[in-house]
PDB file of N, CA, C and O in Angstrom:
ATOM      1  N   UNK A   1     -58.339  10.949  45.014  1.00  0.00           N
ATOM      2  CA  UNK A   1     -58.132  10.545  43.542  1.00  0.00           C
ATOM      3  C   UNK A   1     -56.636  10.206  43.495  1.00  0.00           C
ATOM      4  O   UNK A   1     -55.826  10.892  44.118  1.00  0.00           O
ATOM      5  N   UNK A   2     -56.258   9.118  42.737  1.00  0.00           N
ATOM      6  CA  UNK A   2     -55.058   8.634  42.494  1.00  0.00           C
ATOM      7  C   UNK A   2     -54.580   9.389  41.087  1.00  0.00           C
ATOM      8  O   UNK A   2     -55.079   9.028  40.021  1.00  0.00           O
ATOM      9  N   UNK A   3     -53.658  10.381  41.132  1.00  0.00           N
ATOM     10  CA  UNK A   3     -53.172  11.014  40.099  1.00  0.00           C
ATOM     11  C   UNK A   3     -51.529  10.426  39.814  1.00  0.00           C
ATOM     12  O   UNK A   3     -50.656  10.435  40.682  1.00  0.00           O
ATOM     13  N   UNK A   4     -51.387  10.044  38.743  1.00  0.00           N
ATOM     14  CA  UNK A   4     -50.096   9.513  38.393  1.00  0.00           C
ATOM     15  C   UNK A   4     -49.362  10.436  37.581  1.00  0.00           C
ATOM     16  O   UNK A   4     -49.865  10.793  36.516  1.00  0.00           O
ATOM     17  N   UNK A   5     -48.025  10.956  38.002  1.00  0.00           N
ATOM     18  CA  UNK A   5     -47.228  11.760  37.246  1.00  0.00           C
ATOM     19  C   UNK A   5     -46.453  11.273  36.448  1.00  0.00           C
ATOM     20  O   UNK A   5     -45.760  10.485  37.092  1.00  0.00           O
ATOM     21  N   UNK A   6     -46.088  11.274  35.183  1.00  0.00           N
ATOM     22  CA  UNK A   6     -45.363  10.928  34.025  1.00  0.00           C
ATOM     23  C   UNK A   6     -44.335  11.854  33.814  1.00  0.00           C
ATOM     24  O   UNK A   6     -44.744  12.904  33.319  1.00  0.00           O
ATOM     25  N   UNK A   7     -42.993  11.798  34.055  1.00  0.00           N
ATOM     26  CA  UNK A   7     -42.023  12.791  33.622  1.00  0.00           C
ATOM     27  C   UNK A   7     -41.799  12.944  32.151  1.00  0.00           C
ATOM     28  O   UNK A   7     -42.001  12.092  31.286  1.00  0.00           O
ATOM     29  N   UNK A   8     -41.366  14.115  32.008  1.00  0.00           N
ATOM     30  CA  UNK A   8     -41.201  14.423  30.655  1.00  0.00           C
ATOM     31  C   UNK A   8     -40.213  15.667  30.507  1.00  0.00           C
ATOM     32  O   UNK A   8     -40.172  16.530  31.384  1.00  0.00           O
ATOM     33  N   UNK A   9     -39.395  15.727  29.329  1.00  0.00           N
ATOM     34  CA  UNK A   9     -38.534  17.110  29.118  1.00  0.00           C
ATOM     35  C   UNK A   9     -39.259  18.280  28.959  1.00  0.00           C
ATOM     36  O   UNK A   9     -38.865  19.370  29.373  1.00  0.00           O
ATOM     37  N   UNK A  10     -40.405  18.076  28.319  1.00  0.00           N
ATOM     38  CA  UNK A  10     -41.425  19.233  27.830  1.00  0.00           C
ATOM     39  C   UNK A  10     -42.349  19.687  29.019  1.00  0.00           C
ATOM     40  O   UNK A  10     -43.408  19.062  29.074  1.00  0.00           O
ATOM     41  N   UNK A  11     -42.178  20.558  29.890  1.00  0.00           N
ATOM     42  CA  UNK A  11     -43.092  20.931  31.087  1.00  0.00           C
ATOM     43  C   UNK A  11     -43.612  22.320  30.852  1.00  0.00           C
ATOM     44  O   UNK A  11     -43.911  23.133  31.727  1.00  0.00           O
ATOM     45  N   UNK A  12     -43.680  22.488  29.513  1.00  0.00           N
ATOM     46  CA  UNK A  12     -44.454  23.953  29.120  1.00  0.00           C
ATOM     47  C   UNK A  12     -45.836  23.901  29.286  1.00  0.00           C
ATOM     48  O   UNK A  12     -46.355  25.017  29.313  1.00  0.00           O
ATOM     49  N   UNK A  13     -46.659  22.880  29.416  1.00  0.00           N
ATOM     50  CA  UNK A  13     -47.949  22.591  29.573  1.00  0.00           C
ATOM     51  C   UNK A  13     -48.279  21.885  30.890  1.00  0.00           C
ATOM     52  O   UNK A  13     -47.471  21.097  31.382  1.00  0.00           O
ATOM     53  N   UNK A  14     -49.484  22.163  31.483  1.00  0.00           N
ATOM     54  CA  UNK A  14     -49.949  21.377  32.437  1.00  0.00           C
ATOM     55  C   UNK A  14     -50.856  20.469  31.889  1.00  0.00           C
ATOM     56  O   UNK A  14     -51.966  20.920  31.607  1.00  0.00           O
ATOM     57  N   UNK A  15     -50.614  19.195  31.660  1.00  0.00           N
ATOM     58  CA  UNK A  15     -51.573  18.341  30.985  1.00  0.00           C
ATOM     59  C   UNK A  15     -52.001  17.393  32.011  1.00  0.00           C
ATOM     60  O   UNK A  15     -51.226  16.916  32.840  1.00  0.00           O
ATOM     61  N   UNK A  16     -53.409  17.097  31.932  1.00  0.00           N
ATOM     62  CA  UNK A  16     -53.978  15.929  32.660  1.00  0.00           C
ATOM     63  C   UNK A  16     -54.890  15.204  31.744  1.00  0.00           C
ATOM     64  O   UNK A  16     -55.613  15.714  30.888  1.00  0.00           O
ATOM     65  N   UNK A  17     -54.777  14.094  32.002  1.00  0.00           N
ATOM     66  CA  UNK A  17     -55.581  12.963  31.151  1.00  0.00           C
ATOM     67  C   UNK A  17     -56.261  12.140  31.921  1.00  0.00           C
ATOM     68  O   UNK A  17     -55.699  11.479  32.795  1.00  0.00           O
ATOM     69  N   UNK A  18     -57.587  12.080  31.685  1.00  0.00           N
ATOM     70  CA  UNK A  18     -58.548  11.186  32.403  1.00  0.00           C
ATOM     71  C   UNK A  18     -58.638  10.115  31.382  1.00  0.00           C
ATOM     72  O   UNK A  18     -58.875  10.307  30.189  1.00  0.00           O
ATOM     73  N   UNK A  19     -58.431   8.985  31.946  1.00  0.00           N
ATOM     74  CA  UNK A  19     -58.208   7.389  31.084  1.00  0.00           C
ATOM     75  C   UNK A  19     -59.055   6.428  31.657  1.00  0.00           C
ATOM     76  O   UNK A  19     -59.572   6.493  32.772  1.00  0.00           O
ATOM     77  N   UNK A  20     -59.173   5.474  30.773  1.00  0.00           N
ATOM     78  CA  UNK A  20     -59.713   4.236  31.285  1.00  0.00           C
ATOM     79  C   UNK A  20     -58.867   3.387  30.916  1.00  0.00           C
ATOM     80  O   UNK A  20     -58.262   3.665  29.881  1.00  0.00           O
ATOM     81  N   UNK A  21     -58.547   2.143  31.580  1.00  0.00           N
ATOM     82  CA  UNK A  21     -57.162   1.142  31.301  1.00  0.00           C
ATOM     83  C   UNK A  21     -57.646   0.137  30.219  1.00  0.00           C
ATOM     84  O   UNK A  21     -56.821  -0.662  29.775  1.00  0.00           O
ATOM     85  N   UNK A  22     -59.008   0.118  29.733  1.00  0.00           N
ATOM     86  CA  UNK A  22     -59.391  -0.688  28.654  1.00  0.00           C
ATOM     87  C   UNK A  22     -59.576   0.121  27.358  1.00  0.00           C
ATOM     88  O   UNK A  22     -59.822  -0.378  26.260  1.00  0.00           O
ATOM     89  N   UNK A  23     -59.437   1.333  27.601  1.00  0.00           N
ATOM     90  CA  UNK A  23     -59.593   2.271  26.246  1.00  0.00           C
ATOM     91  C   UNK A  23     -58.248   2.385  25.416  1.00  0.00           C
ATOM     92  O   UNK A  23     -57.153   2.594  25.938  1.00  0.00           O
ATOM     93  N   UNK A  24     -58.490   2.205  23.922  1.00  0.00           N
ATOM     94  CA  UNK A  24     -57.551   2.072  23.283  1.00  0.00           C
ATOM     95  C   UNK A  24     -56.864   3.502  22.762  1.00  0.00           C
ATOM     96  O   UNK A  24     -55.696   3.644  22.403  1.00  0.00           O
ATOM     97  N   UNK A  25     -57.797   4.419  22.813  1.00  0.00           N
ATOM     98  CA  UNK A  25     -57.562   5.756  22.508  1.00  0.00           C
ATOM     99  C   UNK A  25     -56.782   6.316  23.879  1.00  0.00           C
ATOM    100  O   UNK A  25     -55.833   7.071  23.667  1.00  0.00           O
ATOM    101  N   UNK A  26     -57.067   6.044  25.080  1.00  0.00           N
ATOM    102  CA  UNK A  26     -56.337   6.379  26.059  1.00  0.00           C
ATOM    103  C   UNK A  26     -55.104   5.912  26.031  1.00  0.00           C
ATOM    104  O   UNK A  26     -54.297   6.709  26.510  1.00  0.00           O
ATOM    105  N   UNK A  27     -54.636   4.883  25.637  1.00  0.00           N
ATOM    106  CA  UNK A  27     -53.487   3.996  25.653  1.00  0.00           C
ATOM    107  C   UNK A  27     -52.793   4.981  24.442  1.00  0.00           C
ATOM    108  O   UNK A  27     -51.703   5.476  24.729  1.00  0.00           O
ATOM    109  N   UNK A  28     -53.250   5.221  23.390  1.00  0.00           N
ATOM    110  CA  UNK A  28     -52.483   6.026  22.116  1.00  0.00           C
ATOM    111  C   UNK A  28     -52.022   7.231  22.691  1.00  0.00           C
ATOM    112  O   UNK A  28     -50.886   7.651  22.467  1.00  0.00           O
ATOM    113  N   UNK A  29     -52.934   7.886  23.510  1.00  0.00           N
ATOM    114  CA  UNK A  29     -52.699   9.289  23.866  1.00  0.00           C
ATOM    115  C   UNK A  29     -51.754   9.359  24.858  1.00  0.00           C
ATOM    116  O   UNK A  29     -50.960  10.293  24.740  1.00  0.00           O
ATOM    117  N   UNK A  30     -51.586   8.472  26.009  1.00  0.00           N
ATOM    118  CA  UNK A  30     -50.472   8.488  26.759  1.00  0.00           C
ATOM    119  C   UNK A  30     -49.068   8.091  26.154  1.00  0.00           C
ATOM    120  O   UNK A  30     -48.020   8.605  26.545  1.00  0.00           O
ATOM    121  N   UNK A  31     -49.149   7.039  25.071  1.00  0.00           N
ATOM    122  CA  UNK A  31     -47.958   6.841  24.337  1.00  0.00           C
ATOM    123  C   UNK A  31     -47.374   7.928  23.581  1.00  0.00           C
ATOM    124  O   UNK A  31     -46.157   8.075  23.467  1.00  0.00           O
ATOM    125  N   UNK A  32     -48.463   8.882  22.934  1.00  0.00           N
ATOM    126  CA  UNK A  32     -48.128   9.992  22.207  1.00  0.00           C
ATOM    127  C   UNK A  32     -47.399  11.055  23.120  1.00  0.00           C
ATOM    128  O   UNK A  32     -46.349  11.609  22.793  1.00  0.00           O
ATOM    129  N   UNK A  33     -47.967  11.242  24.114  1.00  0.00           N
ATOM    130  CA  UNK A  33     -47.381  12.211  25.128  1.00  0.00           C
ATOM    131  C   UNK A  33     -45.917  11.808  25.657  1.00  0.00           C
ATOM    132  O   UNK A  33     -45.055  12.640  25.939  1.00  0.00           O
ATOM    133  N   UNK A  34     -45.759  10.427  25.751  1.00  0.00           N
ATOM    134  CA  UNK A  34     -44.597  10.137  26.414  1.00  0.00           C
ATOM    135  C   UNK A  34     -43.553  10.120  25.201  1.00  0.00           C
ATOM    136  O   UNK A  34     -42.416  10.555  25.380  1.00  0.00           O
ATOM    137  N   UNK A  35     -43.902   9.683  24.135  1.00  0.00           N
ATOM    138  CA  UNK A  35     -42.867   9.846  22.984  1.00  0.00           C
ATOM    139  C   UNK A  35     -42.622  11.160  22.331  1.00  0.00           C
ATOM    140  O   UNK A  35     -41.738  11.290  21.484  1.00  0.00           O
ATOM    141  N   UNK A  36     -43.394  12.138  22.713  1.00  0.00           N
ATOM    142  CA  UNK A  36     -42.963  13.655  22.435  1.00  0.00           C
ATOM    143  C   UNK A  36     -42.293  14.452  23.671  1.00  0.00           C
ATOM    144  O   UNK A  36     -41.968  15.638  23.608  1.00  0.00           O
ATOM    145  N   UNK A  37     -42.139  13.647  24.777  1.00  0.00           N
ATOM    146  CA  UNK A  37     -41.486  14.075  25.861  1.00  0.00           C
ATOM    147  C   UNK A  37     -42.342  14.941  26.515  1.00  0.00           C
ATOM    148  O   UNK A  37     -41.774  15.796  27.194  1.00  0.00           O
ATOM    149  N   UNK A  38     -43.558  14.960  26.502  1.00  0.00           N
ATOM    150  CA  UNK A  38     -44.434  15.735  27.340  1.00  0.00           C
ATOM    151  C   UNK A  38     -44.575  15.337  28.813  1.00  0.00           C
ATOM    152  O   UNK A  38     -44.783  14.141  29.014  1.00  0.00           O
ATOM    153  N   UNK A  39     -44.503  16.069  29.769  1.00  0.00           N
ATOM    154  CA  UNK A  39     -44.652  15.814  31.249  1.00  0.00           C
ATOM    155  C   UNK A  39     -46.239  15.903  31.236  1.00  0.00           C
ATOM    156  O   UNK A  39     -46.880  16.798  30.685  1.00  0.00           O
ATOM    157  N   UNK A  40     -46.759  14.837  31.927  1.00  0.00           N
ATOM    158  CA  UNK A  40     -48.224  14.907  32.117  1.00  0.00           C
ATOM    159  C   UNK A  40     -48.720  14.232  33.193  1.00  0.00           C
ATOM    160  O   UNK A  40     -47.947  13.375  33.621  1.00  0.00           O
ATOM    161  N   UNK A  41     -49.854  14.349  33.822  1.00  0.00           N
ATOM    162  CA  UNK A  41     -50.784  13.610  34.802  1.00  0.00           C
ATOM    163  C   UNK A  41     -51.565  12.690  34.328  1.00  0.00           C
ATOM    164  O   UNK A  41     -52.090  12.948  33.245  1.00  0.00           O
ATOM    165  N   UNK A  42     -51.802  11.673  34.825  1.00  0.00           N
ATOM    166  CA  UNK A  42     -53.214  10.978  34.246  1.00  0.00           C
ATOM    167  C   UNK A  42     -53.955  10.360  35.475  1.00  0.00           C
ATOM    168  O   UNK A  42     -53.311  10.064  36.482  1.00  0.00           O
ATOM    169  N   UNK A  43     -55.215  10.176  35.404  1.00  0.00           N
ATOM    170  CA  UNK A  43     -56.139   9.400  36.366  1.00  0.00           C
ATOM    171  C   UNK A  43     -56.710   8.334  35.566  1.00  0.00           C
ATOM    172  O   UNK A  43     -57.237   8.501  34.466  1.00  0.00           O
ATOM    173  N   UNK A  44     -56.574   7.189  36.196  1.00  0.00           N
ATOM    174  CA  UNK A  44     -57.313   5.908  35.560  1.00  0.00           C
ATOM    175  C   UNK A  44     -58.792   6.065  36.289  1.00  0.00           C
ATOM    176  O   UNK A  44     -58.941   5.769  37.475  1.00  0.00           O
ATOM    177  N   UNK A  45     -59.826   6.540  35.493  1.00  0.00           N
ATOM    178  CA  UNK A  45     -60.949   6.822  36.155  1.00  0.00           C
ATOM    179  C   UNK A  45     -61.551   5.601  36.851  1.00  0.00           C
ATOM    180  O   UNK A  45     -62.151   5.735  37.917  1.00  0.00           O
ATOM    181  N   UNK A  46     -61.386   4.301  36.207  1.00  0.00           N
ATOM    182  CA  UNK A  46     -62.097   3.177  36.783  1.00  0.00           C
ATOM    183  C   UNK A  46     -61.718   2.670  38.054  1.00  0.00           C
ATOM    184  O   UNK A  46     -62.437   2.018  38.810  1.00  0.00           O
ATOM    185  N   UNK A  47     -60.373   3.062  38.265  1.00  0.00           N
ATOM    186  CA  UNK A  47     -59.905   2.728  39.612  1.00  0.00           C
ATOM    187  C   UNK A  47     -60.133   3.746  40.923  1.00  0.00           C
ATOM    188  O   UNK A  47     -59.506   3.692  41.981  1.00  0.00           O
ATOM    189  N   UNK A  48     -61.110   4.612  40.600  1.00  0.00           N
ATOM    190  CA  UNK A  48     -61.328   5.561  41.729  1.00  0.00           C
ATOM    191  C   UNK A  48     -62.780   5.319  42.273  1.00  0.00           C
ATOM    192  O   UNK A  48     -63.618   4.622  41.702  1.00  0.00           O
ATOM    193  N   UNK A  49     -62.949   5.941  43.369  1.00  0.00           N
ATOM    194  CA  UNK A  49     -64.175   5.535  44.349  1.00  0.00           C
ATOM    195  C   UNK A  49     -65.465   6.605  43.611  1.00  0.00           C
ATOM    196  O   UNK A  49     -65.280   7.678  43.036  1.00  0.00           O
ATOM    197  N   UNK A  50     -66.488   6.048  43.808  1.00  0.00           N
ATOM    198  CA  UNK A  50     -67.911   6.592  43.284  1.00  0.00           C
ATOM    199  C   UNK A  50     -67.681   8.175  43.472  1.00  0.00           C
ATOM    200  O   UNK A  50     -68.025   8.958  42.587  1.00  0.00           O
ATOM    201  N   UNK A  51     -67.148   8.558  44.538  1.00  0.00           N
ATOM    202  CA  UNK A  51     -67.262  10.126  44.936  1.00  0.00           C
ATOM    203  C   UNK A  51     -66.005  10.701  43.823  1.00  0.00           C
ATOM    204  O   UNK A  51     -66.223  11.648  43.068  1.00  0.00           O
ATOM    205  N   UNK A  52     -64.903  10.089  43.857  1.00  0.00           N
ATOM    206  CA  UNK A  52     -64.065  10.630  42.810  1.00  0.00           C
ATOM    207  C   UNK A  52     -64.377  10.520  41.362  1.00  0.00           C
ATOM    208  O   UNK A  52     -63.824  11.180  40.483  1.00  0.00           O
ATOM    209  N   UNK A  53     -65.259   9.679  41.194  1.00  0.00           N
ATOM    210  CA  UNK A  53     -65.686   9.601  39.619  1.00  0.00           C
ATOM    211  C   UNK A  53     -66.831  10.547  39.481  1.00  0.00           C
ATOM    212  O   UNK A  53     -67.122  10.838  38.321  1.00  0.00           O
ATOM    213  N   UNK A  54     -67.528  11.078  40.423  1.00  0.00           N
ATOM    214  CA  UNK A  54     -68.502  12.131  40.526  1.00  0.00           C
ATOM    215  C   UNK A  54     -67.654  13.396  40.174  1.00  0.00           C
ATOM    216  O   UNK A  54     -68.098  14.101  39.267  1.00  0.00           O
ATOM    217  N   UNK A  55     -66.603  13.734  40.720  1.00  0.00           N
ATOM    218  CA  UNK A  55     -65.818  14.848  40.813  1.00  0.00           C
ATOM    219  C   UNK A  55     -65.239  14.792  39.446  1.00  0.00           C
ATOM    220  O   UNK A  55     -65.270  15.871  38.853  1.00  0.00           O
ATOM    221  N   UNK A  56     -64.787  13.922  38.891  1.00  0.00           N
ATOM    222  CA  UNK A  56     -64.106  13.661  37.637  1.00  0.00           C
ATOM    223  C   UNK A  56     -65.276  14.076  36.282  1.00  0.00           C
ATOM    224  O   UNK A  56     -65.004  14.825  35.344  1.00  0.00           O
ATOM    225  N   UNK A  57     -66.380  13.482  36.463  1.00  0.00           N
ATOM    226  CA  UNK A  57     -67.432  13.881  35.714  1.00  0.00           C
ATOM    227  C   UNK A  57     -67.859  15.213  35.684  1.00  0.00           C
ATOM    228  O   UNK A  57     -68.066  15.851  34.652  1.00  0.00           O
ATOM    229  N   UNK A  58     -68.010  15.691  37.009  1.00  0.00           N
ATOM    230  CA  UNK A  58     -68.264  17.248  36.842  1.00  0.00           C
ATOM    231  C   UNK A  58     -67.179  18.106  36.505  1.00  0.00           C
ATOM    232  O   UNK A  58     -67.403  19.246  36.100  1.00  0.00           O
ATOM    233  N   UNK A  59     -65.780  17.569  36.663  1.00  0.00           N
ATOM    234  CA  UNK A  59     -64.757  18.408  36.136  1.00  0.00           C
ATOM    235  C   UNK A  59     -64.760  18.310  34.617  1.00  0.00           C
ATOM    236  O   UNK A  59     -64.451  19.330  34.001  1.00  0.00           O
ATOM    237  N   UNK A  60     -65.071  17.208  33.936  1.00  0.00           N
ATOM    238  CA  UNK A  60     -65.065  17.198  32.578  1.00  0.00           C
ATOM    239  C   UNK A  60     -66.279  18.045  32.004  1.00  0.00           C
ATOM    240  O   UNK A  60     -66.052  18.871  31.120  1.00  0.00           O
ATOM    241  N   UNK A  61     -67.598  17.851  32.505  1.00  0.00           N
ATOM    242  CA  UNK A  61     -68.698  18.194  31.954  1.00  0.00           C
ATOM    243  C   UNK A  61     -68.618  19.895  32.302  1.00  0.00           C
ATOM    244  O   UNK A  61     -69.114  20.626  31.444  1.00  0.00           O
ATOM    245  N   UNK A  62     -68.094  20.458  33.359  1.00  0.00           N
ATOM    246  CA  UNK A  62     -67.814  21.590  33.847  1.00  0.00           C
ATOM    247  C   UNK A  62     -66.945  22.511  32.709  1.00  0.00           C
ATOM    248  O   UNK A  62     -67.105  23.723  32.558  1.00  0.00           O
ATOM    249  N   UNK A  63     -66.032  21.706  31.976  1.00  0.00           N
ATOM    250  CA  UNK A  63     -65.123  22.388  30.846  1.00  0.00           C
ATOM    251  C   UNK A  63     -65.725  22.230  29.526  1.00  0.00           C
ATOM    252  O   UNK A  63     -65.080  22.436  28.498  1.00  0.00           O
ATOM    253  N   UNK A  64     -67.069  21.832  29.534  1.00  0.00           N
ATOM    254  CA  UNK A  64     -67.593  21.776  28.105  1.00  0.00           C
ATOM    255  C   UNK A  64     -67.533  20.451  27.404  1.00  0.00           C
ATOM    256  O   UNK A  64     -68.166  20.287  26.361  1.00  0.00           O
ATOM    257  N   UNK A  65     -66.805  19.504  27.925  1.00  0.00           N
ATOM    258  CA  UNK A  65     -66.513  18.104  27.341  1.00  0.00           C
ATOM    259  C   UNK A  65     -67.603  17.349  27.375  1.00  0.00           C
ATOM    260  O   UNK A  65     -68.713  17.762  27.711  1.00  0.00           O
ATOM    261  N   UNK A  66     -67.318  16.125  27.004  1.00  0.00           N
ATOM    262  CA  UNK A  66     -68.546  15.026  27.013  1.00  0.00           C
ATOM    263  C   UNK A  66     -67.891  13.893  27.775  1.00  0.00           C
ATOM    264  O   UNK A  66     -66.692  13.936  28.049  1.00  0.00           O
ATOM    265  N   UNK A  67     -68.590  12.983  28.083  1.00  0.00           N
ATOM    266  CA  UNK A  67     -68.292  11.695  29.089  1.00  0.00           C
ATOM    267  C   UNK A  67     -67.599  10.820  28.155  1.00  0.00           C
ATOM    268  O   UNK A  67     -68.005   9.658  28.125  1.00  0.00           O
ATOM    269  N   UNK A  68     -66.561  11.163  27.325  1.00  0.00           N
ATOM    270  CA  UNK A  68     -65.760  10.104  26.547  1.00  0.00           C
ATOM    271  C   UNK A  68     -64.237  10.027  26.984  1.00  0.00           C
ATOM    272  O   UNK A  68     -63.731  10.898  27.692  1.00  0.00           O
ATOM    273  N   UNK A  69     -63.699   9.174  26.620  1.00  0.00           N
ATOM    274  CA  UNK A  69     -62.145   9.084  27.196  1.00  0.00           C
ATOM    275  C   UNK A  69     -61.310   8.750  25.872  1.00  0.00           C
ATOM    276  O   UNK A  69     -61.739   8.010  24.987  1.00  0.00           O
ATOM    277  N   UNK A  70     -60.156   9.337  25.846  1.00  0.00           N
ATOM    278  CA  UNK A  70     -59.530   9.940  27.014  1.00  0.00           C
ATOM    279  C   UNK A  70     -60.212  11.303  26.903  1.00  0.00           C
ATOM    280  O   UNK A  70     -60.771  11.584  25.844  1.00  0.00           O
ATOM    281  N   UNK A  71     -60.204  12.358  28.141  1.00  0.00           N
ATOM    282  CA  UNK A  71     -60.487  13.439  28.344  1.00  0.00           C
ATOM    283  C   UNK A  71     -59.077  14.259  28.581  1.00  0.00           C
ATOM    284  O   UNK A  71     -58.508  14.095  29.661  1.00  0.00           O
ATOM    285  N   UNK A  72     -58.568  15.034  27.712  1.00  0.00           N
ATOM    286  CA  UNK A  72     -57.276  15.622  27.892  1.00  0.00           C
ATOM    287  C   UNK A  72     -57.583  17.011  28.164  1.00  0.00           C
ATOM    288  O   UNK A  72     -58.370  17.693  27.508  1.00  0.00           O
ATOM    289  N   UNK A  73     -56.839  17.432  29.286  1.00  0.00           N
ATOM    290  CA  UNK A  73     -57.027  19.024  29.674  1.00  0.00           C
ATOM    291  C   UNK A  73     -55.578  19.482  29.655  1.00  0.00           C
ATOM    292  O   UNK A  73     -54.655  18.881  30.204  1.00  0.00           O
ATOM    293  N   UNK A  74     -55.480  20.623  28.957  1.00  0.00           N
ATOM    294  CA  UNK A  74     -54.518  21.470  29.088  1.00  0.00           C
ATOM    295  C   UNK A  74     -54.807  22.876  29.513  1.00  0.00           C
ATOM    296  O   UNK A  74     -55.467  23.609  28.776  1.00  0.00           O
ATOM    297  N   UNK A  75     -54.358  23.275  30.629  1.00  0.00           N
ATOM    298  CA  UNK A  75     -54.926  24.425  31.230  1.00  0.00           C
ATOM    299  C   UNK A  75     -56.468  24.640  31.294  1.00  0.00           C
ATOM    300  O   UNK A  75     -57.121  24.258  32.265  1.00  0.00           O
ATOM    301  N   UNK A  76     -57.033  25.281  30.198  1.00  0.00           N
ATOM    302  CA  UNK A  76     -58.436  25.381  30.297  1.00  0.00           C
ATOM    303  C   UNK A  76     -59.045  24.862  29.057  1.00  0.00           C
ATOM    304  O   UNK A  76     -60.210  25.152  28.786  1.00  0.00           O
ATOM    305  N   UNK A  77     -58.253  24.034  28.205  1.00  0.00           N
ATOM    306  CA  UNK A  77     -58.660  23.625  26.913  1.00  0.00           C
ATOM    307  C   UNK A  77     -58.722  21.948  27.281  1.00  0.00           C
ATOM    308  O   UNK A  77     -57.796  21.244  27.682  1.00  0.00           O
ATOM    309  N   UNK A  78     -60.070  21.581  27.016  1.00  0.00           N
ATOM    310  CA  UNK A  78     -60.362  20.095  27.025  1.00  0.00           C
ATOM    311  C   UNK A  78     -60.411  19.526  25.283  1.00  0.00           C
ATOM    312  O   UNK A  78     -60.828  20.138  24.301  1.00  0.00           O
ATOM    313  N   UNK A  79     -59.915  18.370  25.359  1.00  0.00           N
ATOM    314  CA  UNK A  79     -59.913  17.445  23.989  1.00  0.00           C
ATOM    315  C   UNK A  79     -60.611  16.292  24.451  1.00  0.00           C
ATOM    316  O   UNK A  79     -60.134  15.822  25.483  1.00  0.00           O
ATOM    317  N   UNK A  80     -61.650  15.673  23.964  1.00  0.00           N
ATOM    318  CA  UNK A  80     -62.247  14.317  24.204  1.00  0.00           C
ATOM    319  C   UNK A  80     -61.546  13.596  22.962  1.00  0.00           C
ATOM    320  O   UNK A  80     -61.360  14.151  21.879  1.00  0.00           O
ATOM    321  N   UNK A  81     -61.221  12.414  23.237  1.00  0.00           N
ATOM    322  CA  UNK A  81     -60.867  11.253  22.130  1.00  0.00           C
ATOM    323  C   UNK A  81     -59.371  11.677  21.815  1.00  0.00           C
ATOM    324  O   UNK A  81     -58.896  12.777  22.094  1.00  0.00           O
ATOM    325  N   UNK A  82     -58.660  10.568  21.152  1.00  0.00           N
ATOM    326  CA  UNK A  82     -57.407  10.517  20.651  1.00  0.00           C
ATOM    327  C   UNK A  82     -57.369  11.569  19.529  1.00  0.00           C
ATOM    328  O   UNK A  82     -57.769  11.201  18.424  1.00  0.00           O
ATOM    329  N   UNK A  83     -56.957  12.772  19.670  1.00  0.00           N
ATOM    330  CA  UNK A  83     -56.760  13.858  18.527  1.00  0.00           C
ATOM    331  C   UNK A  83     -55.740  14.180  18.197  1.00  0.00           C
ATOM    332  O   UNK A  83     -55.472  15.337  18.521  1.00  0.00           O
ATOM    333  N   UNK A  84     -54.738  13.486  17.484  1.00  0.00           N
ATOM    334  CA  UNK A  84     -53.264  13.751  17.330  1.00  0.00           C
ATOM    335  C   UNK A  84     -52.951  15.159  16.858  1.00  0.00           C
ATOM    336  O   UNK A  84     -52.032  15.902  17.201  1.00  0.00           O
ATOM    337  N   UNK A  85     -53.982  15.357  15.949  1.00  0.00           N
ATOM    338  CA  UNK A  85     -53.726  16.842  15.301  1.00  0.00           C
ATOM    339  C   UNK A  85     -54.147  18.224  16.298  1.00  0.00           C
ATOM    340  O   UNK A  85     -53.611  19.331  16.249  1.00  0.00           O
ATOM    341  N   UNK A  86     -55.086  17.861  17.055  1.00  0.00           N
ATOM    342  CA  UNK A  86     -55.307  18.861  18.155  1.00  0.00           C
ATOM    343  C   UNK A  86     -54.232  18.750  19.261  1.00  0.00           C
ATOM    344  O   UNK A  86     -53.954  19.756  19.914  1.00  0.00           O
ATOM    345  N   UNK A  87     -53.768  17.864  19.441  1.00  0.00           N
ATOM    346  CA  UNK A  87     -52.697  17.624  20.671  1.00  0.00           C
ATOM    347  C   UNK A  87     -51.453  18.322  19.816  1.00  0.00           C
ATOM    348  O   UNK A  87     -50.943  19.355  20.250  1.00  0.00           O
ATOM    349  N   UNK A  88     -51.091  17.846  18.854  1.00  0.00           N
ATOM    350  CA  UNK A  88     -49.979  18.657  18.210  1.00  0.00           C
ATOM    351  C   UNK A  88     -50.184  20.300  18.399  1.00  0.00           C
ATOM    352  O   UNK A  88     -49.305  21.040  18.839  1.00  0.00           O
ATOM    353  N   UNK A  89     -51.420  20.700  18.011  1.00  0.00           N
ATOM    354  CA  UNK A  89     -51.582  22.093  17.789  1.00  0.00           C
ATOM    355  C   UNK A  89     -51.501  22.800  19.213  1.00  0.00           C
ATOM    356  O   UNK A  89     -50.820  23.814  19.365  1.00  0.00           O
ATOM    357  N   UNK A  90     -52.259  22.193  20.295  1.00  0.00           N
ATOM    358  CA  UNK A  90     -52.338  22.670  21.599  1.00  0.00           C
ATOM    359  C   UNK A  90     -50.799  22.514  22.416  1.00  0.00           C
ATOM    360  O   UNK A  90     -50.342  23.334  23.214  1.00  0.00           O
ATOM    361  N   UNK A  91     -50.380  21.683  22.132  1.00  0.00           N
ATOM    362  CA  UNK A  91     -48.895  21.242  22.829  1.00  0.00           C
ATOM    363  C   UNK A  91     -47.630  22.157  22.171  1.00  0.00           C
ATOM    364  O   UNK A  91     -46.589  22.349  22.800  1.00  0.00           O
ATOM    365  N   UNK A  92     -47.876  22.703  20.784  1.00  0.00           N
ATOM    366  CA  UNK A  92     -47.161  23.268  19.999  1.00  0.00           C
ATOM    367  C   UNK A  92     -45.902  22.184  19.804  1.00  0.00           C
ATOM    368  O   UNK A  92     -44.760  22.396  20.211  1.00  0.00           O
ATOM    369  N   UNK A  93     -46.261  21.196  19.226  1.00  0.00           N
ATOM    370  CA  UNK A  93     -45.371  20.077  18.790  1.00  0.00           C
ATOM    371  C   UNK A  93     -45.040  20.111  17.423  1.00  0.00           C
ATOM    372  O   UNK A  93     -44.312  19.242  16.943  1.00  0.00           O
TER     373      UNK A  93
END
């Protein structure tokens, strides 16, 4: 699985974003995290093998999420979709 790390000044949360390259909400999420200096990692789901896509699917569903993108994971909390209000709350921005 190809995980891309995006550096940021705020490293107080371990954020992972499952995203699609064609998803507007995914782009907005990554832009929001970057603008707020949040260090995060992301996986472009569409660029992964079938096996890795299955692992991603199981990870999202296993955390109680739905198969919609972006899927943002902060420790044990999962947010589906670009939810600026929830991101601010969870990341304490």
